[in-house]
N, C-alpha and C positions, 0 to 999 in steps of 0.2 A: 371637504368636510374644512371650511375656512367658520373660525368663528368658534369649532371646538376646542377646549384645551386638553390637549394628552397630557396624561402623569402618567411617568411610569409606574407598573407598580410598587416600585420599591420605595419609590417617594411618596406615595398614598397617606399614609399614617400620617407621614410631617403636614401636607397639606392638607388634610381635614384637623388637625389639631392647631393649624395656621390660622383655619376661616373661626372656629372654634372661639379661640382666642379674642379674633377684630369682632365676633359677633357679642361678646360679652364686655371690651370694651367701648362698642361703638353703641351698645343697645339696651344688655344689662345694667351697665352700671348709672348709664345716661339714667333710665327708667328709677333704680334704685333711687339715688338722688333724688330726683323730683319726685317721688313720690312720697320719698320720708319730711320732705320738705313740707309738702301740701299738708301732710298728718300732722306733723307737728304743729302748724299755723290752727290748724282746725282744733286740734288739741287744747292750745293756749286761749284762743277765742271763747271756746267751751269752757274752758275751767273757768275761767275772768268773768263769763257769763252767768252761770250756776253759784261762783262761791260765796259762804254767807257774808253777810256785811254788819258789823258792827256800829258799834257808839265812837269807833276812833274817827279822829282828823284825818288820819291816814288810810285809806283803805288796804284791807291784806290783797284784794284783789289786783290791783294798781300794780303791786309789783311782783305778778305772775313773769316768767318769761321765758325767753328759750333760747341758747345759743348750739353751736355746730360744736361738736364735741373730739369729733376724730375725724380728718378728711383728707383721707391717703391712697395712694396706690401701690401697691407693691410689688406689682411686675403678677401678682396671681390672686388680683382679683381686687376690687373695690371695697375700702371698709370705711365708710360711711357712718357718723352717728351722730342724733342731737340729743340734747339734754331739756329734758320742763326743768325748771329751776324758780324758786322764789328768791328776790333778790334781798336784799340787806339780811336784817336780824330778823325778820316775819316767815321765814323759812322752817322759823318753831316751830309756827303754828299751823303747818299743811299735815301733820300728822294728828295731831289735835281737832282741826275741826276736819277731819275727813272721818277716823274715827270715834272721835267722844273722849270724855273725859270727866274727871271729879271736879267739881263746884265748890267753892270755899264753904260755902252752906251745907253741904253735907249729900247736897241732890248730885244729877248727873245727866249733862248732856251727851245725849247720844248723835253720833256722829255724824256728817249728811250723806258724806259716801260721794260726794261729787268726783273729788279727783277719778277714784274705782270704777265709777259709772260713766264719765269722759272718757276715759283711757282701756275698757270695756269696748264702747261704740267703735272709736276711733280705731282701733287693732284693728276689728274685724274688718271695717272697711277698707283699710290700709292693704290687707292681705289679699282681702279681692283684687283690689286694684291694678295693685302689685304684680298677683297672677296673672288678670288681664292685662295690662301692657306687655308682659315677656311674650306671652302667646303670640299676642298679634304685633311683634317685633318691635317693640317702642310706637308704633300708633296711636 
């Protein structure tokens, strides 16, 4: 019986726990961070492509970006997150362009919903990719 691991029954729980912890660190944490980076990149690209363009010399869409908000491994799992944001003072326009607003002349600008549409589309694909990658062991 060479090549077979003999684990005493008393150590079985700790051996399973150690194996699952290694799997989580090596596979799940890597998959989550990689898929999150890919999804955020797609979200930034999609919102830049669909953002409304006005008459200003500096366009709102040029300021759309993302950054790593949190990246830590505290021993009980990866804590990784990214943030979609708009640089500079243009962040104030995000809600107005997405949801609409009143105009000076009494009219109304109906929002384009470009952020909501992009986020919904990307989120669905992100969750599917994440589930598939974890089920396939990170491959």
